[in-house]
Each structure stands twice: as C-alpha cells, then as structure tokens.
N, C-alpha and C positions, 0 to 999 in steps of 0.2 A: 883615386881608384874607384871610390863608390859612385862618383859623378859620372866616370866613363862607363861604368857598369850600367847606370841608369839611362844614360843616353842611348847606349844600344838597345836596351829594353824598349824605350821609346821609339826608337827608329824602326824597329821590327813589328811594333804592335799592329800596324794595320795588315801586314802579311798574315800575321798568327790570326787576326780576326777573320780576314776573308777565308784562310784556310780552314778554320773551324766551321764557318758557315758552308763551305763547299763539302767538307767531310759529313757534316749532318744531312744536307741535301741528298748526297750520292748513297746514303744508306736506304733510301725510299726504293721499294721494288720497281723494276722496270719491266716491259714486256720482253719476254724471252729470255733463257738461260745466258746465252752469250753476252746480252746487253747488260744483265744483272752482274755477270763477271767483271766485265769491263768497268762498270760504274763502281762496284766494290773495290776493284784495284785501285781506281783513281781516288775513291773515298778514303782507302786506307793510306795512301801516299800523302793525300791533303792531311790526314789526322797526324800522321808522324811530323809533318811540317808545322802543324799547329801546337804540337806538344814541346816544341823547343823553346820552352819558358819556364820561368819560375814565379811562384805567388808568394806574397808576404802577408797574407791575411790568415788568421786562424781558422781552419775548417771546422765544420760542425762535428760535435760527437755523434750525433744522429743515433741517440739511445732513447727511442720514445717509450718503450715498454719493455718489461721482462715478465717471464712467467716464474711465479713463486708458489710452490706447492700447488700447482695445477691451476692457478688463477693468474689472471693478467693484471699486472700492477704498472701503472702509468709512472713515468720518469720525468721529473722536473729539475732543472739545473738551477739551483740556488747558491749565491754568493754569500757566505757566512763570515769571511774575513777578506778585507781587500787592503793592499798597499799600491803605490804606483808601479810595482814591479812584478805584482802577481796576486792571485786571489786564492782562497781556499774554497774549493767548488764542492757542493754537496749534491750528489744525485739523489734526490729525495723522492721516495716512493708514495703513490697514493694511498696506500694501506698502511695501517699501524703494525709494524713487527718488531720483535725483539730479536734483533741479529748483531752478531760481532760487529762492533765499529773499526773499519780498515781506512787508514789514511795511505794512500798510493802517492809516493813521491816520484814525480815525473822528472826526466832529464831536462836540463837547460844546456842543450848541446846542438844547437842548430835547427832543430825541429819543435814543433809545438807539442803540448801535452796530448793532443789528439792522436799522436802516433801510439798512444796507449788506449786506443779505443777498444781493441779486442780484449785487451787485459780487463778494462772496466766491464765490458759486457759479460765476460766470464765470471767476474767476482760478483756482481749485483744479485743473482737469485738468492744467494746464501749470506750476504753481507750488506752492511749500512756503509756505502763507499763515500769517501771523499777524495779529491785530488788536488795537488799543487798545480794550479794552472798559471804558468808564468806568462808575463806579458812580453812582446817583441821590443827590445829596446829602442828600436828606432821610433816607437811610438810614445815613448816616455820623455816627456819635456826635461831639458838640462836642469831646470830648477828643482826636480825631484832629488838631486844630489847623485853621489855616487853609489854603485852597488858591486862590492867586492865579495870574496869568499866569506868573510866574516858575517856580512849581511846575508848571505845565502844560508849559512848555518843558523844565524839568528831567526830567519823565517821559519825553519824547520822546527826550531825550538819553540818558537811562538804557536805554530799550528798543533804541535803535539800537545802543549799544555792547554790550548783552547779546547781541544777534544777530551782532554781529561783522563783520569784513570781507566784502565781496562781498553785502551786503543791497541790495535794491531797496526804495525807500521811496515810498509813495503816499499823499497826503494829499487828502482829499475836502472841499471846502467850507471851512467855518471855520477848521480848523486850518492852512491853506496858510501864512497869515502867520507864525504861530509856528514852523511846521515849517521854513520858509525860514530863520529866525533860528537854530533849534537845528541845522540842517545848517551854517550859517556857523560857529557856535561850535565844533562838532566839526572843521570844516576849520582854523580858527584855532588849535585846540590840536593840530593835525597828528596826530589820533587814526587809528590803522590802521582804525577803524570807519567811516570816511566813506563815505557811500551809494555804490554803484556807478552807481545812477540815482536821480533825483527827480522824481517826476510829480506835479504840482499841477493839481488839477482843480477848476474853478469856485469858486476861493477868493480871498477879500479881500486881496491882496498891495498894491494902491494903490486905496482906495475914492475918491480925488479924481477918478479917470477915470470918465467916463459914470456918475455917481451914480444909484442907483435909489431907490425909496421907503424900502427899508431903511436906506439911507444917510442920506437926509435926515432920517429919523425920529432917528438917532442924533446928527445934530448941530443939531437945532432947539432942544435944551434943554442946560443945563449938566449936569455929572456929578452935581451935588447934586439936581437934579430927579429923576434916575434912582434915585438912593439913597433920597429920600424917598418916591417915588411907587411904585416897582416892587420894592422889596426887603421881603420878610416874613419872619417867624420860623415854622419848621417847628412844626406843632401837637405838643402833649405826647405824643400816643399813638405817635409813631414813633421809630425809633433815633436820628435826628438832632434829637431835640427841641430847640428853641429855637436851631437853627443858623439863621443868616441866609442866605437863598437868594433867588435870582430864579426865581420858580415856573415850571414848565413850562407850566401853563394860560395864563399871560400870553404866552408866547412863541408858542404854539400860536394863541392868539387874535390876535395881531398877524399871523402869517403868513395866517390864513385870512381876515381882513378885507382883505388885498391882492387876493384873488380869491374873494370870498364868493359871487358869482353862479355861479362854476364849481361849487364846492362844493354849494351848493343843488342846482343841476342834476344833480350826480353822484348824490345822494340820491333825487331824483324818477326818475332813470333806473333806480336800484336798485329802487324800487317796481315800475317797470314790467317789469324783468326777473323779478321774484317773480311778478307777475301772469301773465306770459307763459311762466312755467316755463323761462326761459333761464338754467340753472343756471350755466353756464360764466361768463357776463358778471356774474351776481350774485356768484358766488364771487371773481371777480378785483376787484370793487368791495369787497366784504367785507374781503378780505385787505388791501387798499391801507389801508382806513380803520381796521382793526384796528391797524396799524402807525402810521399817521399820529396816532392818538387815544391812544397809549401815551406819555405825556409824563414828562419828566426834569427834575428841579431842578437848577439850577446854583448852585455855591457863590458867594455875594453879591460876594466880592472877586475872583474870576475873571470874572464877568460885568461888573461895573465897570471893571476895569483893562482888559479887552478894548475895551469901548466906547470908552474914554478914549483909549488909546493905538494901538489899531488903526483905529477909525472917526472918531475926532475929531481927533487929533493926529497920526496917520499917522507914527508913530516910526520903522518899519522903511524905509518909502518915503522919508523925510527923512534916513536915516543916524544916527539918534540912538536906536536900540533898544538898551535897556540891559538885560542879564541879570545880577542879582547883582553889579553893579559892572562888569561887562565890556561893552563895545560889541559887538554882533553886525554883523559886516560881510559882506554876501553877496557882496562883490567878491573876497573871499578863497577862495571855492569854486572849485577847479580841477579836481579830480579826479573830480567827479560829473557825469554827463550829466543835462541838464535837459529835460523835456517838459511843456508846459503845455496844457491843454485847456479850452475854454470851449463854452458854448451859445449859438447864435445868438439865441434868445428867452429868455435866462436874465433875469428880472426880480428876482432876488435878489442875485446877483452878476454884473453886466453885462459883456459883452465888452469886453477891454482891461484889466480889474482883475487877472486873473491873468497875462496877457500881460506886465505891468510886470514880472515876475520876470526878464526876459530883459535889461532895461535895468540891472537891480540887480546883475547877476552878469557883468561884463565879463571876469572871470577864466576863464570857461568857453569854450572855443574854439568857434567858430561851427559846426563839423560835429558838436559834441556837444550842440546845441540843437535843439529843434523845437517848433513851436506848432501846434495843430490847432483849427479852429472848426468844431463840428458844425452844419450847416445844420438849421433847423425844430425845434430842441428848446429846451425850458426848463430849469431848474436840475436837476430830478430826472431828466431824460433823459440828462444826461451821464453819470450812474453807474449807471443801471437801465432796464430795458426793451430793446426790439429795437433801438434805434439803438446803445445801449451795447455790446450783445451783438455786433452784426454790423458796425458800423463804427468805434465807438470803441476797443473792446477790442484788434481786431487790431493797432492802432497802438501801443498800450501793451504788447502782447505782443512786437511787434517790436523796440521800443526796448529793452526787458529783454533779449531774446535776443541782441541786437547788442552788448550790453554785458557779457554774462556770460561 
C-alpha cells in the first residue's frame, strides 16, 4: 500500500513542479486588465493542480519573536530532551523573564506538532512554553525499537518530571486521554513534579459519550481489521525503512472524507481569490492547507493500542487503564487544578467527551475545576483562530495565573 502511494507521488511529481512554476509565473502583472484576468485564471488553475500533493517533512514553527510587556523578545527553538521518537522543544526567549512554565502536549495523530503553531504564538507572551515535538515514524530507524501507548505515556511522564514542580500542562486533542493517565500516575507516585494545572482541550477522555463518526469508525471493526487493512511498511528509501506504521495519508483521507464538500469548496474559493487578486485570503487558505497536507506516520503499535484501549475498550473511563503493570487512577489526583475545554460544533471530539475528566477526578476539589464550552466552533477552532485567541485563551491564562 505504501509503495503504491509513493509510486503515484513520484509519477506525478514532474507535473506538480511544472504547475507550481506556472502558477508562480502567471501571478506577475501583465499589460491590460483582460490579460491579467486570463493570466490569473490560468495561474489559479495551475495552482490547484500543483496542490494535489502531500508533504512528509515537518513545517517550520515560524515564531521568530513575540512582544512581551511592550518589548520585542526573539525566540529560539532549543531541544532540551530528545529520544528517537520525539523531542521536548523549548521556545526560549532572548530576555530573562519569570513566567509560568507551560508544557504543551501535541497530538500524535497524523499531523506534526506545528499544527499548534497558533496555540504556541498565543501562549508565548505570557508563558515560558515547551512542546512535545513528535518525530515522523517513517524517519525513525527500526533498530530504535517499538513505540506503543505505554511508551507515549512514559514520554509524557518524563517530560513533566524534567520540567519539575510548578509546571502547567496543556493537552490538545488526541493526547488528553493518555495525559490524564500520566498525571494520575505522577500523583500516585507522590512526585514533586505533579502539574500545577492540567488543561484538556477537545480530547477523547470518554468516547462513549456523544460518539462522532470518528468514534463509530473505530468501533465498527475488530482491531485485527485495522492491523490488516491500515498498517503498512515504510518504503526502503527512508530512514525508517520497513517499520510498520499507520500512514499519515490514510489519516488525512479519513478526516477529509468527513467534510469533503467543505475542502473542495475551499479550493474553489482559493481559485477565486487568485483570479480576483485577493492575496490576503488566498494566503490564509494556502497557509492552512500547507500545514494540513503535511502528514505524519504513526508507529503501528501506538496507533493500534490507542484505537483498542481508548476508542474501543475505554480503559481510562472504565478504571482499567494499565501502564507497565500499574493501574492509572485519576481519582488520586489532588494537587492539580483541572480545566476542560470543548467546542460546541466539534465533529471529531464531541462535547461531553472531554468534560468526562471531571467525573474521573473526584479527588480534585470543586473550586479547582472548571469547564468551558466555546459556542460556534469546531475542533480546530478550540486551539487556533480568533475564538481561541480572544475567548478561550484568556480563560486558560487566568486559570494558570490563579494557580501560579
């Protein structure tokens, strides 16, 4: 399956390169309005053709500087911990400031952590930000070993303990389930690194509640079907040659099929923006799809164990989540404040699924818990865009500040 996909990519590469060149050339102004309109129409068509592609390399975070208290601070990306499967990345400021330390746990779900670029940019002026920067499994050599759900939880525990006491942790989407388990295990071991606050944003804590198409797809087949039909070996040309993975192009295909008409409409709109020389709106569409079409392969064992233990058997919600022989009990969390956030129109992780964390954490006092449902937003609007920046982020910031 992966070899067939790669052969198709290679076969179409010359056409995409030519189309990209033509689209760029035809953006140059020509003599006369009609000539310009024809050229832009041809350029728009060429651009749509050039965009029938996926990329597999991590895009840049592109966070060069931020404004802090009226002054500009340069940002440098520093890896402070690294394993074959991911890094703990610090967005280090050029000025010394005492700000709340925040660990942003990014999804490992078919896209790179750069999908949270807007989340990072919004957090940075008020916080000292770190992120879990996961590596594309197709670039991880087979001799690095397996990476399952227990390894994923282990990485979270290691990162939180490395950052130490007083850290505030934010999980976005897919990691929320495992992150709640990791926080429980840290609390059960009475570690001094127990997070000051835990914010879970649009994540599948209990997918039995208000199930979505994503949840239904995960439960309509036995796990053996997923292994047989969705797992492939990385082609020989890559560093992770022959590693078994769930390819990112399959994950993207499943997400796009849920809202195919919307994505087609967005590309017709892009054509219109190019023809009408509406550069600002064209660039916004380009930027979104440049990130959305940068796909990420997941280790097969991580994907299969997540489907089985989170979406099919609901281990954490049923109180049977095991990590290396130890049961993770969120009821033992007492020192960490909890904030959950959901989007009213989220069709990937529906309202109620993240809120379930409150019922699983009776040890947290009521005044240290808060839930917020953002009206009018879908999944991505919870952590990016104007609603995140103007309405959701102030709540996150205030909860962190109140516990710092």
